[in-house]
N, C-alpha and C positions, 0 to 999 in steps of 0.2 A: 725955226720954221715948223709949222704944224705938219705932222706926218699923217699920211692917209692910212686907212685901216689895213691895207695890204702890207705896207712897210712896217706897221706896228706889229702885225702877226708874225712876220719874219723875225723882227727884233725880239719878240717874246720867246720864240722857239730857240733862237740863238742864245739868249741870256739864260734860259732854263738849262741848257746843256753845258755851256761853256763858262758861265759866271759862277762865282762862289757865293753870290748874294743869297742870304736866307737859307743856306745849306749847312749850317752848323747850329749848335745848341744856343749860341748867343749871336746877336747882331749889334755890335757896339761901334760907336763912332766917337772920336775924340776931337774936340774943337781945338785948333792950334792955339797954344799959349794958355788955354783955360785950365788945363791940368785936371779936368774932370771927365770921366767916361759916362756917356749917356746911352742907355739901352733904347734903341729906336722902336723896339717892340713893347716897351713898357706900357702897361694898361693902368691908367689913373682912375681905378675904381676900387673901393675898399672891399675887403672880404665879406663884410656884412651886406653890402649892396648886392654882391654876386650871389650870396646865399639866399637873399630875399628873392632875387630873380629866379633862382633854381626852384624854390618852393612855389612861386607863382606859376612857373611853366609846368611843373609836375601836376599841380592841381588843374590847370587849364586843359591838359592833355589826357588826364586819367580816364574819364568816361569814354572818350573817343577811342583810346588805345584798347580798353577792355572789349569794346564791341568788335573791333577789327581782329583782336586776338582769337576770339571764338570762331570767327569765319576762317582764319588762317589754319587753326587746328583741324577743323573739319576738312578743308581742302587737302591737308597733308595726309589725313587718314585715307581719303579716297585715292590719292596718288599712290600710296603704299598698298592699297587694296584691303585695308583693315577695317571693314565695315561690319556692323552687327547683323546677324540673321534675324528673321522674324521671331525666333525663339529668344532673342536677346544675347546670344552667344557671339563673342568676337571671333572673327575668322579672317583668313586671307582668301579673297574671292578667286575662283578659278579663271574667270574671264574679266580681267581688269583692263577694260578698253581705254580708260583714261591714261593709265601708265603706258600702254602700248602706243597710243596715238602720240603722246608727248615724246617718248624716247625713240620713236621712228622719225619724227620731225627734226629734233635737235641735231643729230649727226649730219643730216642732209643740209640743214641751214648753216651749220658751222663747220663744214668740211675743210674750208680754207679761211685764213685770216681775211678780214675785210680789206678790200682794195682801197688804199688811200687816194683821195681826190684832192689835188692841190691846184688852185687856180693861179694864173699869172696875168700880168698886164700885157703880154706878148712882146715885150722888149727883150733883148738878149739877156740883160741882167735878171729880168723877171723869170724868164724860162730857165735860166741856170739855177736861180734860187728855188724855183718850183721843183726841179729834178732833184736837187740836194735834199730838200725837205721830204720829198716823197720817199727817197732811199732811206733817210733816217727813220721815217715812220714805219717803213717795212721792217727795218732792223729791230726797232724797239718792239714792234708787235710780236716778233719771234722771241726776243729776250724776255719779254713780260709774259709769255705764254698766253697771249691775249685770247686766242680762240677758245681754249678750255675755260678761261675765266668768264668769257661772255656766255658760255654754255651754263655755268653755274648761276650767273646773273639772271639769265632767262628762266632757268628752272625755279629760282627764287620768286621771280615775278609771277610765274604761273601758279604758285602756291600761296604766296604772301601778298599778292596785289601790288608788289613793288620790287624792283631790283635795284641794288646799290653797289657802286664801286667807289673807293676812296683813293685819291691821288696824293702822292707825296714824294719824298726824296729819301733814298736809302744811303745813309752816310757811310756805311761799311763798305759798300761796293761802288760808291760814287755814281749812282744811277737813279733815274726816276723810277717810281714804282706805282703800280695800280693794284689794289687789293680788293677782293670781293668782301663785302660786309653783310652781315645777317640783318635783313629788314626788320625782323621781330625784336631786335635790340635797340630800335630807334624810338625816341620820344619826339613827336612831331607836333607842330602847331596845327590844331584842327582847322584853322582858317587858311592854312597854306596849301600849295599845290605844286605839281611838277609841270613845267612848261614844255613846249615842243622841242626844246634843245636839251632836255634832261636836267635843267637847273631847278633846284628846289627853291620856290618862292614862298618864304615864310619868315616870321620874325625871329624864330629860334629853331634849333635842332639839338637834340641830345643823343649821344651814342653810348650805350652801356658796354664797357670793355672789361672782360674778366682776365685777371692775371693772378699769379701767386703773390702773397704778401712780400716775399723776398724781392720779386721783380718790381713790385710797387715802390719799395724802398730805394731800389737802384734808380728808378725813374724820378722819384720825388724825395730825395734824402732829407729835405727840411722837415718833412712830416714823419720821419722815422719813429720817433717816440710814440706818436699818436697811433700809427699803424700797428706797432708791436703790442700796445695795450689792447687794441681792438681784437687782435687775434690771440691774445694770451701768450704771446711769445712763440707761437707755432707758425713759423715763417713759410711753411709749405701750404698753408691754408689758401684756398682759392677765394679771392675777394673781387668785388666789382666796383670800379670807378665809373663816373659818367663824364664824358667829354662834351662840353656845351659849346655850341657855335652860333655866332651871327656872322654876317658878311664881314664885319669890322673887327671882331675879336673872338678869342677862345679862352675858356677856363675849364679846369677839371676839378671835380669834387668827389670826396669819399666821406660818407657820413655827414658830419657838420663841419668839415674842414675843406678849404680851398687849397688844392694841391699845387696848382699852377695857374697863372693868368698872364695873358699877353695879347697884343694886337695880332691880326692875321699874319702868320709868318710866311704865307705864300705870296706876299706882295711887298715890294721894297718901298718903305716909307722914308726915302731920302729927302733932304731939303731941296727945294727948287723943283726941277723936273723929276717926275716920278718915273723910275725905270721899271719896265714890265718884267715880271719874273714868271711865276707859274701862270698867272692870269692877267688879262689886260686891266681889270679892276678888281678890288678886293671882293672875294666871294668864298663861300664855303667850299672846301676841297672835295666835293662829292659830285658824282654824276648818277642820276636816277633813271631807271627804265620804267616808263608808264605808257600804256597804250589806250586802255578803255577809261579815259579820264574826261570829266566835264570841267576840270580845273576849278573845282569847288572844294575838294578835300585832298589831302596828301596822297592817299591810296586810290587805286582804280575803283570805279564804282562796282565792277564785277570782273570776272575773268572766265576763261574757257573751262577751267575745271569746275568752278561753281555753277556755270550754266549747264554743264553736262552731268551733274550729280543725279538729277531725276532720271536721265537715260541710263546711267549705271545702275540705279536702283531697280529699274525695270529688268535689266539683264540679270541682276542678282536674284530677283524674285523668280524669274524664269528658270534659272539654274537650280534654285532651291526646290521648286515644284517638280522638276524633272528628276531630282536625286532621290 
């Protein structure tokens, strides 16, 4: 029987919390009598194919990323009040109205966790499920420290033209997790955009992730020898890998090596009926904050800090002339 979207959403939340599907390092199934284990998340693409994709995506996004980075850095300087005087000297301005306006707004906007809104079909079963899901969402908002994380996400958006959180599963505490990610660490498809639901609509996404070489070896033991050679045996060295995503699969690269590759682990690829896990359909495990978007590029076309830089310059000039 075909389930409606309301039933599917309830099932998805239930599976996410109660089921162990896709919540361990491997997701293996064994066909009865066949005697062979098959990894349901195995990605049938060669390392060479993935490295070629990596190079193609990096080249495609390079020019776009460079232009956005310059604007991000300027916004950050104005947020911090570190603007140059007319004499060319860097200083912290006495009247930083940009910082004042933003840090007055954020505590007011995020004084409480967002109130969950859960719709039901007005049947007794629907109302009961709605109340249970609402209570669960309120509990997880507190456990995940959602209010403070949203504050960082909004602050990132105001400076970097984009805010990002990543969803996942913490195997240590057996709990879902939501982590704020740095927008400046992302490699995005210049032809992509963020839709009104916060979904990134693009053909690829790359996230640069910094760890120590020792931690990298723990995560990807098969590449131990390559990593040790790259850092000359100094395992405390900070190195950066890139985690590449499409809706259907993920792979990680470091230098010219594919560290890991698999299908999207946030969706259960069982035979027959597909069981909802983190998402109703395979998708990248990120939610983006975008406001001033024409849905033509990944980042907002502008933001409030960039629009108020001329006003701050006038204030700076006034203060300098009066001093």
